[in-house]
N, C-alpha and C positions, 0 to 999 in steps of 0.2 A: 679404599686409597682416596676416591674421588672425594668421599663426604669429610674425611679428614682432612685434607688438602683446605675444601671450602671453610670449614673451621679456621684454619692458620689463617685463609685471607681474611676473613673476617676480625680476627685478632690483629692484623696488619693493617687495616683500616683504620681500626682504634687508635693505634701507635700514630700511622702519619698524620692524625691532626694535630699535633704538637708541631709539624713542621710546616703546615700549611700549606702543603702540597699533594692534593689529592691523587688518587691513583699512584702515588710513588711506589709502595711497596710491591704492587702489580706488576706495574711494569719493570721494575727491577727483576723480579721474579720472572717472569715470561723472556725477559732480554739475557738475563743469566744463565737459565736453561739453554736457549737457543746458541750462543756463546760456548757453553759446556759441549753441547753435541758437534758444533764443528770443529771442536779441538779433540774431537774423539774418546771425550773420557765415556766410562759406561754408564749403561742406564741407570744403576742404583747411585752413583755418583750424581749424574745429572739431576734426579729425584731429590737427593739431599740437598743440594745446592740451590734446589728450586723453593723447597722447604725453609731454609736457612735464610735466602733471599728474601722470601715473604717475611719473614721475623726478624731481619737483620738489625732494624731500629729497636728490638722490644726493650733495650736497656736504658730505654728514654722514660719508660714507666717508672723506674724507682730512681729516676733521677730528680733531684732538687737544686733549681739555679743550675749554673752553669758547669760543664764538666767537660774535659777532653773527650776526643774521640775513643781513644784506647781504655778510657776508664768504664765508658758508656759500654763497649763491647765487651769488656770483662764481666759487668753487670749483666749484660745479656745473656752471656754463656753460663754465669752460673744460674739464672733462674731458667733456662733449658736444662742444664744438668738435673734440675730438680724433678724434670719429666722423661721417666725411662723412655719414651718412645723417642724423645727427642735431644737424646745424651748423644747421638752422633754427629748432630749438627753442631755442637757446642762450640768446638774447636774452631769450626768454618767463621760463627759469627766473632769469637774470640780474636781473631788475627785477621779480621778485615781491615783493620787501619792499625798497623803496627807503629811503634814508637819511630823516631825519625832515626835513631842510631841504628834500628834492625830493617829498613827500607831496601839496603840493597842486597837483594836476591837473599832474603835471610831463608833457610833450608826449611823450617819450622812450620811455615806458612802453607796451610794446605792450597790446594788449586781453587778450590771454591772461595777462600777469603780474598784471592787476587781476583778472582773474576768478580765478587761481589762490591769490592771495594771499588774497582775500574767502572763496572754498569751505574752503582747507585751515585757516582759524582758524575758520570756522564748526564742521568736521567736529571740530576738537580742542576746542571746547566743548562739542559734543553729544555725544563717545565719549570724553572723560577718564577714567580708570581710576579717580580718586578724588571728583572734581567733575564730574559731569556734569548739565548742564543740560539743558532740553527743548528744542525747535527755536525756540519763541516767546521764551524767555528769553534765548537765544544772540542772536536776531536783535534783540530789544531792548539789550542789552548792547552790541551792536556798531552800532548806530544811534547810540550817543554818540558814535562816530567817524565815522559819516558826512560825507564831503567831506572829510576829514581823513586819517586812516589808512586808510580804505576807500572805493573809488569808489561814489559815490550811486547811479548806473545801475544796475551791477553788484549792489549791495546789494539794489535794489528789485528787479531780476530773479531774483535766489535766492529771495526771499521769496516770490515769484510761483510759481517750480519748487517751493519745497518744500509751498506751500498744494498745488499740483496734485498732486504724489506723496502727500500725506496724504489728499486725498480719493478716488485711485485706490485705495489701501490700503482705506480705509471702504467702498467700493464693494460689495466681494462680501459684506460683513456685512449691508448694507443691502440685497442682493439676497436674502441667506437670510432675512432676516428678513421681506420682503415676500413670499416663496414660502412661508414659514411662515405666514404672515397669511392669504393665498390658501386656502393648504390648509385650515386651521383655517374659515375661513368657508363651503368648500365640503363640509365634513365637518358643519359646523352646520346646512347646508341639506338635508342628505342625512338628517339626525336629525330634522329638522323634516318633512321629505315622509314619514319613517316613522311620526312621530306621528300626522300627518293621517290617513295610510291607515289605521293602526290605528283611529283612531275613528271612520273612515267604515265599517270592518267592523263 
């Protein structure tokens, strides 16, 4: 399974050259899996979403010129349906960008489609080569389309996951600061002991 996923990642890297945003597929894959777990989806669903996220732009391979997102998604789904092992994720890719008239809570959209649609746009906003937004700015901009273009629950969970990741990144810095403070206090205590000892002598 690990080797298979590595192969999928390589394909994803080839596809993302068309968007000129290095690492997009890998980031969307990892973050989509995290959101899936936080939503309580099964291990199998999470794995399929991770695979689908790594290949969510595969429809661009057969794209010639400009094409709307739903059209690219359909092409991608058709490519995946041609590979027996990838058929289970075809519909996830197919419905990640539903047409405007289907945006409002469409019932046939798999959970994975909603997750990837949100996470992919978030990554594009925070890693755009010319106009890069902060995590907070991106989430605020996406919140304007909450319940319309983006699923409300997925957007809320994404915000929570991003915050948890931010805290995890800050934790080592806090730990280093705390250790430095402890060492500083210890040095001060030792210095004070030396001064008191010298005074007694």
